[in-house]
C-alpha positions as CSV (number, residue, x, y, z in Angstrom):
1,M,18.7,-7.7,-21.0
2,E,17.6,-7.6,-17.5
3,V,19.1,-10.0,-15.0
4,E,17.1,-12.6,-13.2
5,Y,17.8,-13.1,-9.6
6,M,16.8,-16.4,-8.5
7,N,17.4,-15.6,-4.9
8,F,18.6,-12.7,-2.5
9,N,21.8,-14.3,-1.9
10,E,22.8,-12.4,-5.7
11,L,21.7,-9.3,-5.0
12,N,25.0,-8.4,-2.9
13,L,23.1,-7.9,0.8
14,S,25.1,-8.1,3.8
15,D,25.2,-10.9,5.7
16,N,22.6,-8.7,8.9
17,I,19.9,-8.2,5.5
18,L,20.0,-12.0,4.5
19,N,19.5,-13.0,8.1
20,A,17.2,-10.7,8.2
21,I,15.4,-11.9,5.2
22,R,15.5,-15.5,6.4
23,N,14.0,-15.0,9.7
24,K,10.9,-13.3,7.7
25,G,10.3,-16.3,5.3
26,F,11.6,-14.6,1.9
27,E,12.1,-17.5,-0.3
28,K,13.1,-15.3,-3.3
29,P,12.7,-11.9,-4.6
30,T,9.4,-10.7,-5.8
31,D,9.7,-9.1,-9.5
32,I,9.9,-5.3,-8.0
33,Q,12.8,-6.3,-5.5
34,M,14.2,-8.0,-8.5
35,K,14.1,-5.1,-10.6
36,V,14.4,-2.1,-8.2
37,I,17.1,-3.4,-5.2
38,P,20.2,-3.8,-7.6
39,L,19.2,-0.3,-9.3
40,F,19.0,1.4,-5.5
41,L,21.8,-0.1,-4.3
42,N,24.3,0.0,-7.1
43,D,23.6,3.4,-9.2
44,E,23.1,6.7,-8.5
45,Y,19.6,7.3,-10.8
46,N,16.3,7.8,-9.4
47,I,13.6,5.8,-9.7
48,V,10.0,5.4,-10.8
49,A,8.6,2.6,-10.0
50,Q,4.8,1.3,-11.1
51,A,4.1,-1.4,-8.6
52,R,0.5,-2.8,-7.4
53,T,-0.3,-3.1,-3.5
54,G,1.2,-7.1,-2.8
55,S,3.8,-6.7,-5.1
56,G,6.4,-6.7,-2.3
57,K,7.1,-2.8,-3.2
58,T,7.8,-2.2,0.4
59,A,10.8,-4.4,0.9
60,S,12.1,-3.2,-2.3
61,F,13.1,0.3,-1.1
62,A,13.5,-0.9,2.7
63,I,16.4,-3.4,1.8
64,P,18.3,-1.0,-0.1
65,L,17.5,1.8,2.4
66,I,18.8,-0.4,6.1
67,E,22.1,-1.3,3.9
68,L,23.0,2.6,2.7
69,V,21.6,4.6,5.7
70,N,24.5,5.3,8.3
71,E,23.3,5.1,11.7
72,N,25.3,8.1,12.9
73,N,24.3,10.4,10.4
74,G,20.7,11.8,11.7
75,I,17.9,11.7,9.4
76,E,19.2,10.3,5.9
77,A,15.7,9.2,4.2
78,I,11.9,10.0,4.7
79,I,9.1,7.9,3.6
80,L,6.0,9.4,2.6
81,T,2.8,7.3,2.8
82,P,-0.6,8.8,2.1
83,T,-2.2,7.1,5.1
84,R,-1.1,6.3,8.9
85,E,-1.8,2.8,8.7
86,L,0.8,2.5,5.7
87,A,3.0,4.5,7.8
88,I,2.8,1.8,10.6
89,Q,3.0,-1.1,7.7
90,V,6.0,0.4,6.0
91,A,7.7,1.3,9.7
92,D,7.3,-2.2,10.9
93,E,8.7,-3.4,7.8
94,I,12.0,-2.0,8.2
95,E,12.0,-2.9,11.7
96,S,11.6,-6.0,11.0
97,L,14.3,-6.1,8.0
98,K,17.0,-4.2,9.9
99,G,18.4,-6.9,11.8
100,N,21.6,-5.8,14.1
101,K,22.0,-2.3,12.4
102,N,21.4,0.0,14.8
103,L,18.5,2.2,13.1
104,K,16.1,4.4,14.5
105,I,12.9,4.4,12.4
106,A,10.2,7.4,13.3
107,K,6.4,7.2,12.9
108,I,5.2,10.7,11.9
109,Y,1.7,10.8,11.4
110,G,-1.4,12.4,13.0
111,G,-3.9,11.3,15.7
112,K,-1.4,10.6,18.0
113,A,0.3,13.0,20.4
114,I,3.1,15.3,18.7
115,Y,5.6,15.5,21.6
116,P,6.6,12.1,21.7
117,Q,7.2,12.1,17.9
118,I,9.5,15.1,19.0
119,K,11.5,13.0,21.0
120,A,11.9,10.2,18.0
121,L,13.1,12.7,15.6
122,K,15.8,13.9,17.8
123,N,17.2,10.5,17.1
124,A,15.8,9.2,13.8
125,N,17.6,7.9,10.8
126,I,15.0,7.5,8.6
127,V,11.6,9.1,9.1
128,V,8.1,7.5,7.9
129,G,5.1,9.4,7.7
130,T,2.0,11.2,6.4
131,P,2.4,14.5,4.4
132,G,0.7,16.7,6.9
133,R,2.3,15.8,10.0
134,I,5.3,16.2,8.4
135,L,5.0,19.4,7.0
136,D,3.4,20.2,11.0
137,H,6.9,19.4,12.6
138,I,8.9,20.9,9.4
139,N,6.9,24.3,10.3
140,R,7.6,23.9,14.2
141,G,11.2,23.3,13.1
142,T,11.3,19.6,14.6
143,L,12.1,17.7,11.7
144,N,14.9,19.1,9.8
145,L,15.5,17.5,6.3
146,K,19.0,19.0,5.2
147,N,20.9,15.9,5.3
148,V,18.3,13.8,3.8
149,K,19.9,11.3,1.4
150,Y,16.9,9.5,0.1
151,F,13.3,10.9,-0.8
152,I,10.8,7.5,-1.1
153,L,7.1,8.8,-1.9
154,D,5.1,5.3,-1.8
155,E,1.4,5.0,-3.2
156,A,2.0,8.5,-5.1
157,D,-1.3,8.3,-7.3
158,E,-3.0,7.8,-3.8
159,M,-1.7,10.7,-2.6
160,L,-3.1,12.5,-5.6
161,N,-6.5,11.3,-4.8
162,M,-6.4,12.3,-1.5
163,G,-5.2,16.2,-2.7
164,F,-1.6,15.8,-0.7
165,I,0.8,16.3,-3.9
166,K,0.6,20.2,-3.0
167,D,2.0,19.0,0.9
168,V,4.5,16.5,-0.8
169,E,5.9,19.5,-3.0
170,K,6.7,21.5,-0.2
171,I,8.3,18.6,1.4
172,L,10.6,17.8,-1.3
173,N,11.6,21.7,-1.2
174,A,12.5,21.2,2.0
175,C,15.0,18.3,1.5
176,N,19.1,19.5,0.3
177,K,18.7,19.4,-3.4
178,D,21.4,16.2,-4.0
179,K,18.8,13.7,-2.6
180,R,17.8,10.2,-4.5
181,I,14.2,10.3,-5.2
182,L,12.2,7.3,-5.6
183,L,8.7,7.2,-6.4
184,F,6.3,4.0,-6.1
185,S,2.5,4.1,-7.7
186,A,0.1,1.6,-8.9
187,T,-1.1,3.4,-11.7
188,M,1.1,6.5,-13.4
189,P,-2.0,9.0,-13.9
190,R,-0.2,12.1,-15.8
191,E,0.0,14.4,-12.9
192,I,2.5,12.1,-11.2
193,L,4.6,11.9,-14.5
194,N,4.4,15.1,-14.2
195,L,5.8,15.5,-10.6
196,A,8.8,13.2,-11.6
197,K,9.8,15.5,-14.7
198,K,9.6,18.6,-12.2
199,Y,11.4,17.3,-9.2
200,M,13.4,13.8,-10.7
201,G,15.3,14.7,-13.7
202,D,16.4,11.3,-15.4
203,Y,15.4,8.9,-13.7
204,S,15.3,5.0,-14.2
205,F,11.7,3.5,-14.9
206,I,10.8,-0.1,-13.4
207,K,7.0,-1.5,-14.3
208,A,6.4,-4.5,-12.0
209,K,4.7,-7.9,-13.6
210,I,1.1,-8.1,-13.5
211,N,0.0,-10.3,-10.6
212,A,-1.4,-13.3,-12.6
213,N,-2.6,-14.8,-9.6
214,I,-5.6,-12.9,-9.1
215,E,-8.8,-14.2,-11.0
216,Q,-11.1,-11.2,-11.7
217,S,-15.3,-11.4,-12.4
218,Y,-18.3,-9.8,-12.3
219,V,-22.0,-10.6,-11.0
220,E,-24.6,-9.0,-12.8
221,V,-28.0,-8.5,-10.9
222,N,-31.0,-6.5,-10.4
223,E,-30.4,-3.7,-7.7
224,N,-32.4,-5.4,-5.3
225,E,-30.7,-8.6,-5.5
226,R,-27.3,-7.0,-5.0
227,F,-27.6,-8.2,-1.2
228,E,-28.6,-11.8,-1.9
229,A,-25.4,-11.9,-4.3
230,L,-23.2,-10.9,-1.7
231,C,-24.3,-13.5,0.6
232,R,-24.2,-16.1,-1.6
233,L,-20.5,-15.2,-2.4
234,L,-20.0,-15.0,1.5
235,K,-21.6,-18.5,2.3
236,N,-18.2,-20.0,1.3
237,K,-16.5,-21.3,4.5
238,E,-13.0,-20.7,3.6
239,F,-13.5,-16.8,2.6
240,Y,-11.2,-14.5,4.1
241,G,-11.5,-11.1,2.8
242,L,-12.5,-7.6,1.9
243,V,-15.6,-6.3,0.9
244,F,-15.6,-2.7,-0.7
245,C,-18.8,0.1,-0.4
246,K,-19.2,3.6,-2.0
247,T,-19.7,5.5,1.4
248,K,-19.3,5.0,5.0
249,R,-23.3,5.0,5.6
250,D,-23.4,1.5,3.4
251,T,-20.3,0.4,5.3
252,K,-22.0,0.6,8.7
253,E,-25.4,-0.9,7.5
254,L,-24.0,-3.5,5.7
255,A,-21.6,-4.8,8.0
256,S,-24.8,-4.4,10.6
257,M,-27.2,-6.4,8.3
258,L,-24.5,-9.4,7.6
259,R,-24.2,-9.4,11.6
260,D,-28.0,-9.8,11.7
261,I,-27.9,-13.0,9.8
262,G,-25.2,-14.7,11.3
263,F,-21.6,-13.7,9.9
264,K,-18.4,-12.6,11.4
265,A,-18.5,-9.2,9.6
266,G,-16.6,-6.2,10.9
267,A,-16.4,-2.6,9.5
268,I,-13.8,-0.1,9.2
269,H,-15.2,3.3,8.7
270,G,-14.2,7.4,9.4
271,D,-16.2,7.2,12.6
272,L,-14.2,5.1,14.3
273,S,-11.3,6.5,16.5
274,Q,-7.9,5.5,15.8
275,S,-7.6,2.8,18.4
276,Q,-11.4,1.2,17.7
277,R,-9.7,1.0,13.7
278,E,-6.5,-0.9,15.2
279,K,-9.1,-3.5,17.2
280,V,-11.1,-4.2,14.1
281,I,-7.4,-4.7,12.1
282,R,-6.4,-6.6,14.6
283,L,-9.3,-9.1,14.6
284,F,-9.4,-9.2,10.8
285,K,-5.9,-10.3,11.1
286,Q,-6.2,-12.8,13.6
287,K,-9.4,-14.2,11.3
288,K,-11.7,-14.3,14.6
289,I,-13.8,-11.6,11.4
290,R,-13.3,-12.9,8.5
291,I,-15.4,-10.4,6.4
292,L,-14.1,-6.8,6.8
293,I,-16.7,-4.1,5.2
294,A,-14.4,-1.1,4.1
295,T,-14.5,2.1,1.6
296,D,-11.4,2.8,-0.3
297,V,-10.1,5.6,1.9
298,M,-10.1,3.2,5.0
299,S,-9.0,0.3,3.7
300,R,-5.5,2.2,2.7
301,G,-2.5,0.8,4.8
302,I,-4.3,-2.5,5.7
303,D,-1.6,-5.3,5.2
304,V,-2.7,-9.3,5.2
305,N,-1.0,-11.4,3.1
306,D,-3.5,-14.3,2.8
307,L,-7.0,-12.8,1.9
308,N,-8.3,-14.8,-0.9
309,C,-11.1,-12.7,-2.1
310,V,-12.3,-8.7,-2.6
311,I,-15.5,-8.2,-3.4
312,N,-16.7,-4.8,-4.9
313,Y,-20.1,-4.9,-3.6
314,H,-20.2,-1.4,-5.4
315,L,-17.9,-0.2,-7.9
316,P,-15.2,2.4,-7.3
317,Q,-15.0,5.8,-8.7
318,N,-12.0,5.1,-11.0
319,P,-10.0,2.4,-12.5
320,E,-7.1,3.2,-9.9
321,S,-9.1,2.3,-7.3
322,Y,-9.8,-1.0,-8.5
323,M,-6.5,-1.7,-9.1
324,H,-5.5,-0.9,-5.7
325,R,-8.9,-3.0,-4.1
326,I,-8.2,-6.0,-6.0
327,G,-4.3,-5.8,-4.9
328,R,-5.4,-6.6,-1.4
329,T,-5.6,-10.3,-2.7
330,G,-3.0,-12.7,-4.9
331,R,0.0,-11.6,-2.3
332,A,2.9,-13.3,-1.9
333,G,2.7,-15.8,-4.5
334,K,-1.0,-16.8,-3.3
335,K,-4.2,-17.2,-5.5
336,G,-7.1,-14.5,-5.3
337,K,-10.6,-14.3,-6.4
338,A,-11.9,-10.3,-7.0
339,I,-15.4,-10.0,-7.9
340,S,-17.5,-7.3,-8.7
341,I,-21.5,-7.1,-7.9
342,I,-22.9,-5.0,-10.5
343,N,-26.3,-4.0,-11.7
344,R,-27.0,-3.4,-15.7
345,R,-26.7,0.0,-15.7
346,E,-23.1,-0.3,-14.2
347,Y,-21.9,-2.5,-16.8
348,K,-20.3,-0.3,-19.0
349,K,-18.4,1.7,-16.3
350,L,-17.1,-2.3,-15.6
351,R,-15.8,-2.4,-19.4
352,Y,-14.3,1.0,-19.1
353,I,-12.0,0.1,-16.0
354,E,-11.4,-3.2,-18.1
355,R,-10.5,-1.4,-21.2
356,A,-8.4,1.2,-19.1
357,M,-6.2,-1.4,-17.5
358,K,-6.0,-3.5,-19.6
359,L,-7.5,-6.6,-17.6
360,K,-9.9,-9.6,-18.4
361,I,-12.9,-9.6,-16.2
362,K,-15.1,-12.9,-16.8
363,K,-18.5,-13.0,-16.2
364,L,-19.4,-15.2,-13.4
365,K,-22.6,-17.5,-13.2
366,F,-24.3,-18.8,-10.1
367,G,-25.5,-22.7,-10.5
């Protein structure tokens, strides 16, 4: 029988961590936090956790890491993320939770100069980064993982989708054999389970409860009515959310069309520099832009807790991507909506997603 921890005081955490948690406004642990934190702190097992975006999974591993990592022993933990945006988000979460503990966190990802990273690695206790740049440092001899005790793989299914699994394996093999491994994934494709079997031996499997705060629906239209349907959905003055497109070109064109008719819309796509992307995300977080158009790749790592809606202007390629998309809303106990705009030919694909992920997606009628 699982223990239900009603508040963080019951998790045997230090006063330092409890103060940091209070300062962040966390009231009680989420389902994934209740399950992962005590297991990470008190057992020696590896952990595979199925948890979606917005479930509180980052804090579920950040809190025990802060308690366990020794600030005087060099690099004891490495966290791999599929994107630099997520690496920044995870590192910032650890910084905000470490309180008075003098832990040094190094952010290691591409698109930034390598020499400041080399300097940061010399004093680091926890490394957070993307596989490509982490491997670069290993190959240069500027990152030694032989003392690593904790290896965290975040959003493993996204790593798989982006073709990073071979790099992940190289990094795993560069660490010492006695490390503990924690793998987090929104979905559990066969390849991810094979990875766990290969590197983790015996592990505890944890599955977070499905978020019941997200109301899922779809609108069926003729193809030439897709844009009009989107505009009708966006006319709600309270709308604050993401609109997902299929391609970079669609993203740019849709944002431009919406701005032309008066909507405050921004777009995030591969043609933007890192600083331009950061500016768009900053404006979105400040609600100066209330509509953000994105592709699956570009949306990764956008961490905003109060989005009230996600719209699939185009359906994603697979059920796993659908789950990552809708996990952007209904976070931190708030209600959210996920609406897909489809034409008649896409109906079967939507039903496939519904069956594969055991969801209920109802038809939305425009009045």
